[in-house]
Each structure stands twice: as structure tokens, then as C-alpha cells.
MOPAC internal coordinates of N, CA, C and O (Angstrom, degrees):
PM7 1SCF
backbone

  N    0.0000 0     0.00 0     0.00 0    0    0    0
  C    1.4659 1     0.00 0     0.00 0    1    0    0
  C    1.5370 1   109.46 1     0.00 0    2    1    0
  O    1.2310 1   119.55 1   -47.37 1    3    2    1
  N    1.3476 1   118.47 1   132.63 1    3    2    1
  C    1.4563 1   119.99 1   176.04 1    5    3    2
  C    1.4700 1   111.62 1   -85.35 1    6    5    3
  O    1.2310 1   120.74 1    -7.45 1    7    6    5
  N    1.3521 1   116.19 1   172.55 1    7    6    5
  C    1.4883 1   120.92 1  -174.37 1    9    7    6
  C    1.5127 1   112.59 1   -71.49 1   10    9    7
  O    1.2310 1   119.14 1   172.90 1   11   10    9
  N    1.3195 1   119.24 1    -7.10 1   11   10    9
  C    1.4911 1   121.33 1  -178.78 1   13   11   10
  C    1.5228 1   110.89 1   -95.95 1   14   13   11
  O    1.2310 1   119.93 1   165.50 1   15   14   13
  N    1.3559 1   117.75 1   -14.50 1   15   14   13
  C    1.3961 1   122.86 1   179.75 1   17   15   14
  C    1.5415 1   111.58 1   -76.34 1   18   17   15
  O    1.2310 1   120.71 1   -30.41 1   19   18   17
  N    1.2846 1   116.26 1   149.59 1   19   18   17
  C    1.4668 1   117.91 1   175.79 1   21   19   18
  C    1.4977 1   108.99 1   -78.61 1   22   21   19
  O    1.2310 1   120.39 1   -38.25 1   23   22   21
  N    1.2598 1   116.86 1   141.75 1   23   22   21
  C    1.5189 1   120.85 1  -175.84 1   25   23   22
  C    1.5328 1   108.50 1   -68.93 1   26   25   23
  O    1.2310 1   121.30 1   -35.15 1   27   26   25
  N    1.3268 1   115.11 1   144.85 1   27   26   25
  C    1.4353 1   119.73 1   179.47 1   29   27   26
  C    1.5069 1   113.66 1   -82.15 1   30   29   27
  O    1.2310 1   120.62 1   156.25 1   31   30   29
  N    1.3608 1   116.42 1   -23.75 1   31   30   29
  C    1.4097 1   120.35 1   176.92 1   33   31   30
  C    1.5404 1   110.67 1   -99.59 1   34   33   31
  O    1.2310 1   119.84 1     7.05 1   35   34   33
  N    1.2801 1   117.90 1  -172.95 1   35   34   33
  C    1.4831 1   120.29 1  -179.97 1   37   35   34
  C    1.4820 1   114.39 1   -81.13 1   38   37   35
  O    1.2310 1   119.55 1  -174.66 1   39   38   37
  N    1.3585 1   118.46 1     5.34 1   39   38   37
  C    1.4659 1   117.29 1  -177.82 1   41   39   38
  C    1.5119 1   111.69 1   -70.53 1   42   41   39
  O    1.2310 1   121.40 1   -21.69 1   43   42   41
  N    1.3519 1   114.94 1   158.31 1   43   42   41
  C    1.4658 1   118.68 1  -179.14 1   45   43   42
  C    1.5149 1   111.23 1   -76.68 1   46   45   43
  O    1.2310 1   120.72 1   -28.17 1   47   46   45
  N    1.3786 1   116.24 1   151.83 1   47   46   45
  C    1.4667 1   117.39 1   179.90 1   49   47   46
  C    1.5609 1   110.49 1   -65.55 1   50   49   47
  O    1.2310 1   122.85 1   -20.59 1   51   50   49
  N    1.3750 1   112.15 1   159.41 1   51   50   49
  C    1.4477 1   118.90 1  -177.64 1   53   51   50
  C    1.5027 1   111.30 1   -65.92 1   54   53   51
  O    1.2310 1   119.16 1   140.60 1   55   54   53
  N    1.3239 1   119.21 1   -39.40 1   55   54   53
  C    1.4775 1   123.59 1  -173.28 1   57   55   54
  C    1.5397 1   109.08 1  -122.05 1   58   57   55
  O    1.2310 1   120.17 1   -37.85 1   59   58   57
  N    1.3125 1   117.29 1   142.15 1   59   58   57
  C    1.4279 1   120.67 1   176.04 1   61   59   58
  C    1.5770 1   108.71 1   -76.74 1   62   61   59
  O    1.2310 1   120.58 1   -13.69 1   63   62   61
  N    1.2985 1   116.50 1   166.31 1   63   62   61
  C    1.4417 1   120.88 1  -178.76 1   65   63   62
  C    1.5060 1   109.03 1   -64.04 1   66   65   63
  O    1.2310 1   119.03 1   144.52 1   67   66   65
  N    1.3333 1   119.45 1   -35.48 1   67   66   65
  C    1.4806 1   120.58 1   178.56 1   69   67   66
  C    1.5199 1   109.35 1   -67.45 1   70   69   67
  O    1.2310 1   118.51 1   142.90 1   71   70   69
  N    1.3443 1   120.45 1   -37.10 1   71   70   69
  C    1.4341 1   121.70 1   177.62 1   73   71   70
  C    1.4948 1   111.73 1   -63.20 1   74   73   71
  O    1.2310 1   121.38 1   138.30 1   75   74   73
  N    1.3074 1   114.97 1   -41.70 1   75   74   73
  C    1.4889 1   120.74 1  -179.48 1   77   75   74
  C    1.5051 1   109.73 1   -66.50 1   78   77   75
  O    1.2310 1   120.22 1   138.57 1   79   78   77
  N    1.2973 1   117.18 1   -41.43 1   79   78   77
  C    1.5074 1   120.63 1   177.79 1   81   79   78
  C    1.5188 1   110.98 1   -63.51 1   82   81   79
  O    1.2310 1   120.78 1   134.87 1   83   82   81
  N    1.3360 1   116.12 1   -45.13 1   83   82   81
  C    1.4631 1   119.61 1   176.51 1   85   83   82
  C    1.5185 1   113.67 1   -59.73 1   86   85   83
  O    1.2310 1   120.79 1   140.40 1   87   86   85
  N    1.3214 1   116.10 1   -39.60 1   87   86   85
  C    1.4782 1   120.49 1   177.19 1   89   87   86
  C    1.4565 1   109.67 1   -66.06 1   90   89   87
  O    1.2310 1   119.33 1   135.88 1   91   90   89
  N    1.3485 1   118.88 1   -44.12 1   91   90   89
  C    1.4746 1   122.25 1  -179.55 1   93   91   90
  C    1.5579 1   111.20 1   -62.94 1   94   93   91
  O    1.2310 1   120.62 1   137.16 1   95   94   93
  N    1.3303 1   116.42 1   -42.84 1   95   94   93
  C    1.4162 1   119.75 1   175.73 1   97   95   94
  C    1.5199 1   113.91 1   -59.48 1   98   97   95
  O    1.2310 1   121.51 1   138.08 1   99   98   97
  N    1.3263 1   114.72 1   -41.92 1   99   98   97
  C    1.4461 1   120.31 1   177.37 1  101   99   98
  C    1.5344 1   111.76 1   -60.60 1  102  101   99
  O    1.2310 1   121.22 1   131.19 1  103  102  101
  N    1.3317 1   115.27 1   -48.81 1  103  102  101
  C    1.4495 1   120.63 1   178.86 1  105  103  102
  C    1.5205 1   112.29 1   -60.38 1  106  105  103
  O    1.2310 1   119.80 1   137.79 1  107  106  105
  N    1.3086 1   117.99 1   -42.21 1  107  106  105
  C    1.4398 1   123.70 1   176.52 1  109  107  106
  C    1.5208 1   111.84 1   -61.15 1  110  109  107
  O    1.2310 1   120.11 1   134.75 1  111  110  109
  N    1.2866 1   117.40 1   -45.25 1  111  110  109
  C    1.4466 1   124.01 1   178.29 1  113  111  110
  C    1.5169 1   109.69 1   -61.29 1  114  113  111
  O    1.2310 1   119.87 1   133.98 1  115  114  113
  N    1.3226 1   117.85 1   -46.02 1  115  114  113
  C    1.4643 1   121.47 1   177.38 1  117  115  114
  C    1.5055 1   113.11 1   -60.56 1  118  117  115
  O    1.2310 1   120.97 1   136.53 1  119  118  117
  N    1.3514 1   115.75 1   -43.47 1  119  118  117
  C    1.4349 1   119.24 1  -179.96 1  121  119  118
  C    1.5099 1   111.46 1   -67.50 1  122  121  119
  O    1.2310 1   120.17 1   143.41 1  123  122  121
  N    1.3273 1   117.28 1   -36.59 1  123  122  121
  C    1.4779 1   119.75 1   177.80 1  125  123  122
  C    1.5185 1   108.86 1   -65.86 1  126  125  123
  O    1.2310 1   120.11 1   135.76 1  127  126  125
  N    1.2753 1   117.40 1   -44.24 1  127  126  125
  C    1.4785 1   122.71 1  -176.93 1  129  127  126
  C    1.5697 1   108.44 1   -61.38 1  130  129  127
  O    1.2310 1   119.98 1   137.04 1  131  130  129
  N    1.3350 1   117.65 1   -42.96 1  131  130  129
  C    1.4398 1   121.71 1   179.58 1  133  131  130
  C    1.5324 1   109.06 1   -66.00 1  134  133  131
  O    1.2310 1   119.64 1   134.01 1  135  134  133
  N    1.2694 1   118.30 1   -45.99 1  135  134  133
  C    1.4793 1   120.99 1   177.70 1  137  135  134
  C    1.5158 1   111.61 1   -61.82 1  138  137  135
  O    1.2310 1   120.24 1   138.14 1  139  138  137
  N    1.2995 1   117.15 1   -41.86 1  139  138  137
  C    1.5046 1   120.06 1   179.05 1  141  139  138
  C    1.4932 1   108.35 1   -62.67 1  142  141  139
  O    1.2310 1   118.96 1   132.09 1  143  142  141
  N    1.3328 1   119.59 1   -47.91 1  143  142  141
  C    1.4575 1   121.17 1  -177.72 1  145  143  142
  C    1.5588 1   112.30 1   -62.36 1  146  145  143
  O    1.2310 1   120.24 1   141.03 1  147  146  145
  N    1.3393 1   117.14 1   -38.97 1  147  146  145
  C    1.4233 1   120.26 1   177.23 1  149  147  146
  C    1.5438 1   111.72 1   -64.82 1  150  149  147
  O    1.2310 1   119.21 1   140.35 1  151  150  149
  N    1.3304 1   119.11 1   -39.65 1  151  150  149
  C    1.4079 1   125.15 1   180.00 1  153  151  150
  C    1.5752 1   109.05 1   -65.32 1  154  153  151
  O    1.2310 1   122.68 1   129.30 1  155  154  153
  N    1.2911 1   112.47 1   -50.70 1  155  154  153
  C    1.5096 1   118.94 1  -179.52 1  157  155  154
  C    1.5080 1   111.34 1   -62.05 1  158  157  155
  O    1.2310 1   121.28 1   136.28 1  159  158  157
  N    1.3256 1   115.15 1   -43.72 1  159  158  157
  C    1.4999 1   119.16 1   179.06 1  161  159  158
  C    1.4980 1   109.83 1   -59.08 1  162  161  159
  O    1.2310 1   120.05 1   130.22 1  163  162  161
  N    1.3200 1   117.51 1   -49.78 1  163  162  161
  C    1.4594 1   122.22 1  -177.79 1  165  163  162
  C    1.5048 1   114.25 1   -63.60 1  166  165  163
  O    1.2310 1   120.99 1   132.99 1  167  166  165
  N    1.3476 1   115.71 1   -47.01 1  167  166  165
  C    1.4504 1   121.32 1  -179.41 1  169  167  166
  C    1.5529 1   110.93 1   -66.51 1  170  169  167
  O    1.2310 1   120.63 1   132.21 1  171  170  169
  N    1.2969 1   116.39 1   -47.79 1  171  170  169
  C    1.4957 1   120.27 1  -176.38 1  173  171  170
  C    1.4810 1   110.13 1   -68.86 1  174  173  171
  O    1.2310 1   119.31 1   143.30 1  175  174  173
  N    1.3211 1   118.93 1   -36.70 1  175  174  173
  C    1.4848 1   120.00 1   178.01 1  177  175  174
  C    1.4924 1   109.67 1   -66.67 1  178  177  175
  O    1.2310 1   118.90 1   137.19 1  179  178  177
  N    1.3028 1   119.70 1   -42.81 1  179  178  177
  C    1.4629 1   123.88 1  -179.21 1  181  179  178
  C    1.5317 1   110.04 1   -62.11 1  182  181  179
  O    1.2310 1   121.00 1   139.14 1  183  182  181
  N    1.3406 1   115.69 1   -40.86 1  183  182  181
  C    1.4719 1   122.59 1  -177.76 1  185  183  182
  C    1.5448 1   112.71 1   -74.88 1  186  185  183
  O    1.2310 1   119.80 1   138.77 1  187  186  185
  N    1.3120 1   117.99 1   -41.23 1  187  186  185
  C    1.4196 1   123.02 1  -167.19 1  189  187  186
  C    1.5694 1   116.32 1   -98.72 1  190  189  187
  O    1.2310 1   121.36 1   148.32 1  191  190  189
  N    1.3324 1   115.01 1   -31.68 1  191  190  189
  C    1.4557 1   117.81 1  -173.83 1  193  191  190
  C    1.5031 1   108.67 1   -96.98 1  194  193  191
  O    1.2310 1   121.27 1   -77.01 1  195  194  193
  N    1.3706 1   115.18 1   102.99 1  195  194  193
  C    1.4561 1   118.85 1  -178.79 1  197  195  194
  C    1.5035 1   112.33 1   -87.91 1  198  197  195
  O    1.2310 1   119.64 1   144.99 1  199  198  197
  N    1.3340 1   118.29 1   -35.01 1  199  198  197
  C    1.4544 1   121.38 1   178.34 1  201  199  198
  C    1.5150 1   110.13 1  -131.82 1  202  201  199
  O    1.2310 1   121.50 1   -88.61 1  203  202  201
  N    1.3542 1   114.74 1    91.39 1  203  202  201
  C    1.5203 1   118.26 1  -178.72 1  205  203  202
  C    1.5780 1   110.47 1   -53.54 1  206  205  203
  O    1.2310 1   121.44 1   -43.03 1  207  206  205
  N    1.2346 1   114.85 1   136.97 1  207  206  205
  C    1.4971 1   121.00 1   177.11 1  209  207  206
  C    1.5204 1   110.04 1  -149.50 1  210  209  207
  O    1.2310 1   121.55 1    19.58 1  211  210  209
  N    1.3035 1   114.63 1  -160.42 1  211  210  209
  C    1.4351 1   119.51 1  -176.61 1  213  211  210
  C    1.5728 1   113.65 1   -82.74 1  214  213  211
  O    1.2310 1   121.73 1   165.32 1  215  214  213
  N    1.3465 1   114.30 1   -14.68 1  215  214  213
  C    1.4725 1   117.55 1   176.55 1  217  215  214
  C    1.5466 1   108.36 1  -150.48 1  218  217  215
  O    1.2310 1   122.19 1   -15.67 1  219  218  217
  N    1.3302 1   113.41 1   164.33 1  219  218  217
  C    1.5131 1   116.64 1   177.03 1  221  219  218
  C    1.4908 1   112.14 1   -88.85 1  222  221  219
  O    1.2310 1   122.05 1   -36.02 1  223  222  221
  N    1.3250 1   113.69 1   143.98 1  223  222  221
  C    1.4978 1   117.34 1   170.68 1  225  223  222
  C    1.5066 1   109.70 1   -75.07 1  226  225  223
  O    1.2310 1   119.73 1   -12.02 1  227  226  225
  N    1.2506 1   118.12 1   167.98 1  227  226  225
  C    1.4631 1   123.65 1   178.84 1  229  227  226
  C    1.5274 1   111.14 1   -59.99 1  230  229  227
  O    1.2310 1   120.33 1   137.78 1  231  230  229
  N    1.3491 1   116.98 1   -42.22 1  231  230  229
  C    1.4750 1   119.60 1  -178.46 1  233  231  230
  C    1.5491 1   109.90 1   -68.78 1  234  233  231
  O    1.2310 1   120.92 1   143.34 1  235  234  233
  N    1.3311 1   115.84 1   -36.66 1  235  234  233
  C    1.4851 1   119.18 1   179.96 1  237  235  234
  C    1.5346 1   110.23 1   -67.61 1  238  237  235
  O    1.2310 1   121.72 1   140.05 1  239  238  237
  N    1.3223 1   114.32 1   -39.95 1  239  238  237
  C    1.4860 1   118.49 1   179.20 1  241  239  238
  C    1.5279 1   112.38 1   -64.21 1  242  241  239
  O    1.2310 1   121.37 1   135.54 1  243  242  241
  N    1.3627 1   114.98 1   -44.46 1  243  242  241
  C    1.4589 1   116.63 1  -179.33 1  245  243  242
  C    1.5349 1   111.36 1   -70.48 1  246  245  243
  O    1.2310 1   120.85 1   146.75 1  247  246  245
  N    1.3761 1   115.97 1   -33.25 1  247  246  245
  C    1.4855 1   119.06 1   178.58 1  249  247  246
  C    1.5656 1   107.00 1   -64.27 1  250  249  247
  O    1.2310 1   119.45 1   135.28 1  251  250  249
  N    1.3194 1   118.66 1   -44.72 1  251  250  249
  C    1.4451 1   119.52 1  -179.83 1  253  251  250
  C    1.5101 1   111.76 1   -61.50 1  254  253  251
  O    1.2310 1   121.21 1   137.65 1  255  254  253
  N    1.3304 1   115.30 1   -42.35 1  255  254  253
  C    1.4734 1   119.53 1   179.99 1  257  255  254
  C    1.5330 1   108.93 1   -60.52 1  258  257  255
  O    1.2310 1   119.63 1   130.53 1  259  258  257
  N    1.2994 1   118.31 1   -49.47 1  259  258  257
  C    1.4934 1   121.28 1  -179.18 1  261  259  258
  C    1.5540 1   111.82 1   -63.73 1  262  261  259
  O    1.2310 1   120.92 1   141.24 1  263  262  261
  N    1.3167 1   115.85 1   -38.76 1  263  262  261
  C    1.4556 1   122.37 1   178.99 1  265  263  262
  C    1.5078 1   111.41 1   -60.35 1  266  265  263
  O    1.2310 1   121.13 1   129.17 1  267  266  265
  N    1.3770 1   115.45 1   -50.83 1  267  266  265
  C    1.4556 1   122.20 1   176.82 1  269  267  266
  C    1.5053 1   110.97 1   -59.42 1  270  269  267
  O    1.2310 1   119.60 1   132.93 1  271  270  269
  N    1.3183 1   118.37 1   -47.07 1  271  270  269
  C    1.4406 1   120.80 1   179.19 1  273  271  270
  C    1.5247 1   113.65 1   -58.37 1  274  273  271
  O    1.2310 1   121.32 1   140.86 1  275  274  273
  N    1.3315 1   115.08 1   -39.14 1  275  274  273
  C    1.4912 1   121.03 1   177.33 1  277  275  274
  C    1.5148 1   112.54 1   -62.86 1  278  277  275
  O    1.2310 1   122.10 1   134.70 1  279  278  277
  N    1.3975 1   113.59 1   -45.30 1  279  278  277
  C    1.4390 1   116.98 1   179.90 1  281  279  278
  C    1.5452 1   113.13 1   -64.21 1  282  281  279
  O    1.2310 1   121.64 1   141.21 1  283  282  281
  N    1.3245 1   114.48 1   -38.79 1  283  282  281
  C    1.4716 1   118.55 1   177.42 1  285  283  282
  C    1.5065 1   111.07 1   -64.69 1  286  285  283
  O    1.2310 1   121.26 1   134.06 1  287  286  285
  N    1.3193 1   115.20 1   -45.94 1  287  286  285
  C    1.4732 1   119.72 1   177.87 1  289  287  286
  C    1.5351 1   112.48 1   -61.17 1  290  289  287
  O    1.2310 1   120.54 1   135.48 1  291  290  289
  N    1.3327 1   116.57 1   -44.52 1  291  290  289
  C    1.4403 1   118.85 1   175.94 1  293  291  290
  C    1.4698 1   116.63 1   -61.88 1  294  293  291
  O    1.2310 1   121.46 1   141.24 1  295  294  293
  N    1.3539 1   114.81 1   -38.76 1  295  294  293
  C    1.4662 1   119.83 1   176.58 1  297  295  294
  C    1.5456 1   110.94 1   -62.21 1  298  297  295
  O    1.2310 1   121.68 1   138.04 1  299  298  297
  N    1.3092 1   114.38 1   -41.96 1  299  298  297
  C    1.4741 1   120.80 1  -179.88 1  301  299  298
  C    1.5516 1   108.63 1   -63.17 1  302  301  299
  O    1.2310 1   119.63 1   133.55 1  303  302  301
  N    1.2826 1   118.30 1   -46.45 1  303  302  301
  C    1.4639 1   121.11 1  -177.97 1  305  303  302
  C    1.5438 1   107.98 1   -63.06 1  306  305  303
  O    1.2310 1   118.94 1   132.99 1  307  306  305
  N    1.3099 1   119.64 1   -47.01 1  307  306  305
  C    1.4359 1   122.90 1   178.90 1  309  307  306
  C    1.5606 1   110.74 1   -60.06 1  310  309  307
  O    1.2310 1   121.43 1   133.52 1  311  310  309
  N    1.3090 1   114.86 1   -46.48 1  311  310  309
  C    1.4890 1   118.03 1   179.02 1  313  311  310
  C    1.5285 1   114.01 1   -59.02 1  314  313  311
  O    1.2310 1   121.39 1   136.21 1  315  314  313
  N    1.3086 1   114.95 1   -43.79 1  315  314  313
  C    1.4362 1   120.56 1   178.94 1  317  315  314
  C    1.4994 1   111.12 1   -64.29 1  318  317  315
  O    1.2310 1   120.23 1   140.04 1  319  318  317
  N    1.3493 1   117.16 1   -39.96 1  319  318  317
  C    1.4836 1   120.95 1  -179.20 1  321  319  318
  C    1.5174 1   108.64 1   -67.42 1  322  321  319
  O    1.2310 1   119.73 1   138.66 1  323  322  321
  N    1.3045 1   118.13 1   -41.34 1  323  322  321
  C    1.4453 1   118.87 1   178.55 1  325  323  322
  C    1.4880 1   115.62 1   -66.00 1  326  325  323
  O    1.2310 1   120.47 1   141.29 1  327  326  325
  N    1.3541 1   116.70 1   -38.71 1  327  326  325
  C    1.4478 1   119.12 1   179.53 1  329  327  326
  C    1.5144 1   112.50 1   -77.62 1  330  329  327
  O    1.2310 1   119.24 1   156.54 1  331  330  329
  N    1.3241 1   119.05 1   -23.46 1  331  330  329
  C    1.4652 1   121.63 1   178.20 1  333  331  330
  C    1.5425 1   109.92 1   -77.32 1  334  333  331
  O    1.2310 1   119.03 1   161.25 1  335  334  333
  N    1.3314 1   119.46 1   -18.75 1  335  334  333
  C    1.4470 1   122.09 1   178.11 1  337  335  334
  C    1.5191 1   111.08 1   -72.43 1  338  337  335
  O    1.2310 1   118.71 1   156.74 1  339  338  337
  N    1.2477 1   120.06 1   -23.26 1  339  338  337
  C    1.4748 1   121.96 1  -174.95 1  341  339  338
  C    1.4524 1   111.73 1   -71.10 1  342  341  339
  O    1.2310 1   120.10 1   180.00 1  343  342  341

């Protein structure tokens, strides 16, 4: 039996509902962060790296930095807008 199944006997569950919610929130945050990084990596690479090589040029490096900063800023603006609507 896994930790999410209800116990068959009268014993108490292994985790409280708050513990399970905290774990779920953590997993969702991790999944969101991974998806965000993959999106940013793909979009910024496509936009900034014109000739892939063994190292980045100065302009490619600064382009990637600006691109990532913009994605982070845009995500923050969108997040604040969504949470302020509630």
C-alpha cells in the first residue's frame, strides 16, 4: 500500500492532509521550474545562438542573459496579475 491509499485497518494515515498538500505544492513548484527552464533555454538558445560552437561569443552571452531576465520579469508580471485578480 502506498502513502496515498487509505489504510485498511483503523490505524492513522502516515501523513496528515497538510503534509500531503505541502508535498504536492513542492512537486508542482519543481515541475513548473523545470518546464520554465526548458522553455527559456529553448527560446533563448534559438534567438541568441546563431552559430553553435564550443563556447559563446560575448554578444551571445549577453543576449542569453537579457533573454532570461526578460522571461523571468514577464513571468513575475503575469503571476502578480493572476494573483491580484482573485
